[in-house]
N, C-alpha and C positions, 0 to 999 in steps of 0.2 A: 504494500500500500504506500504510494508516494504521498508526500505532504503537499499542502496547498497554501496559497497566500491567504491572509486574513481578509482580503478585500471581498466583500459580498457574501461572506460566510457567516452562518449562525447555527448554534446548536438547537436541537429540539428543545422546546420550552421545558420539558420535564427533566432535561439534563443540564440545564444552565444553573450555575452557582455563581451568580453575579456579585455576591457579597465579598468575594475574595479572588485573588489572582493565583493560579497554580504556577509554581516555579520549579523547574528541574535544574539542579545544581550539582556541582562537584568539580574535581580537577579535570583539566583536559585529558582525554583518552581514558576516562573512568567509566564510560558507559552511558553518558547523558543522552546521546542520540538514540540509543536503543530504548531508553526509558521514554523519550519523547514519542517514538514510534508506538510504544505500548499505550501511552495515554491517548494518542490520536485514535488508535484502534478501539480503545475503551469508550470513546465518546467525546473527547475534548478537541476543540479546534486549536491547533498550534499557530502561534504568531511567527511566521517565517517570511523571508523575502526571496528565497531561491537563488541568491547571488552566488553562494558557495554550493556548487553542485556535487552530487554523489561521485565518489571515486573509489579506487581500490582500497583505500584505508577505511572509508565509510560507504560501503555499497548501498546502504539504505538511506543515505543522505545525512546532512549535518544538522538540519532543523535550526538554522541560525537566523537571527534578525540583526542586521548591522547596527541599528540604532541602539541596541542594548549596550554596545561598547561606548556610547556617547551619552549615557544617562546623566552624567555629571553636568552636561551642557543643555540637554533637552529631554524632558519627560512628558511632553505634550501628548505623545501617542499612547502613553501608558493606560489612560482611561479605557481604551479599546481592548485592553488585555483582561478586563474583569470577566470572569466566566470562561476564560481561555487559559492556555498554558504557554509559557515562554521559557527558553533556556538561558540561564544566566550562570556563567562560570563563577565558582565560589569567590574568586578575587573581586568580583563586582557586586556581590550581594549588598554591601553597605551603601551602594549608590541608589538602591530602591527607596523611594520616599516613604516616610512613615504615615502618610495620610491614606494609604491603602492597606488592606489586610492581605497576607500572603500565606499560602500553604506550600511549604517547601518540601520537595523530595530530594534529600541529600544522598547521593550515591557514592559509595566507597568501593575502592578496588585495591588489591594488593599493590603496594608501591612498586615492587619489582616489575609487575606487569604493566603498570602505568608508564614507567620509564622505558621498558622494552618497546612498548607500542609507540612511544614518542620517537625513540631512536629509529625505528623502522620507517616511520612516516617521514622523518627528516632526510634519511638516506634516499628514500624513494624520490624525494623532491630535489635531490642533489645538494642539500645543505650540509655543511661540515658539522660533525658531531664530536670529533676527537677532543676538542677543548672542553667539552662538558663533563664534569665530574658527577657521575650518577649518585654517588653517596652524598655529595654536598646538596645536589638538587633534591634528592629524596628527603633529606633532613629539613630543608626549607619547606617543602610541601607538607611534611608531617606537622611542623610547627604551625604552618598556616591553617591547616584543617582543625587543629586543636583550638587555635585562637578564634576562628570563625564560628566554630561550634559553641564556644563559650559566649561569644558576642550574640549569636542568635538566641541563645537561651535567656538573655537579658532584655530582649526586645519584645514588647507587648504586641506588636503588629505582625509577628512571625509565629507560625506553628511549623514544626519540623518533624518529618519522619525519616529516619535513617534506613537506607536500604543497601544491601550488599550485592555487588555485581555478580559474584560467584553464586550467591544464593538464588538470584533470578535465573541464571543459566541452569542451575542444577534442579530447581523446583519452581518453574515459572507459574504454575497454577497456585501454589501456596502464596507466593509473593504477590501475585496479582490480586488475590483476595485481600491481603494486608493493605495493599495500596488502595483498592476500591473502598474498603472499610474506612480508611483514613480520609479519603476525599468526599465520601458521602454517597447518597443514593443516586442511581442513574448511571453508574459505571459498569461496563460489561467485563467482568474479570475473565470470563472464558475467552472472549475475543482477544483481550490483552495478552493472555498467556499464549495464544496461538501464533502471535507474530514474533515470539522470541526464537531466534535462530542460533542454536548452540554451535553451528559450524563457524560462526564468526568469533568464537572464543579462541583466538589464535595465539595469544601470548599468555600462556598459563605459567603460573609460578613453578 
């Protein structure tokens, strides 16, 4: 199932939860695109622009919206995200304004797998990686996740559900039920689970 632009799209009235914005977040290469695909299948409209197209690293698409990267400058579009889902990497969560409510799905993946996936993607694009110290980058990422999780817990306008990439791949039905229960009525856990493709779990610890 490919994703679509927000333009002209609405959810069925029974599935709209317009009192909050659903946010998929995590480190790059942690499974955020997979989670976006699941939520779209389950009944949420993703806010995307299609600028970054699917490729060998993300065959299902990236589900990105470029304006997310510039929220510190412009959030005028964010009102249209209520009742829908956006992908926001964890480093940008603090840019989401406090006058909206958010339900965050924070996805975690083994750090060794995150780093391996990034290395493969960079090499495929011809970008040098020899100067990158995986241990140092991994430590920075670990500190960041700990800090952002602590920060989120202190924010009244955020709710957070932690999900594990490996758990979704190993038991998509169970994890889809967890996610659907967190988001509320109107989400189809069976369809969500059906779009999980274990063949894309290519960098295992």
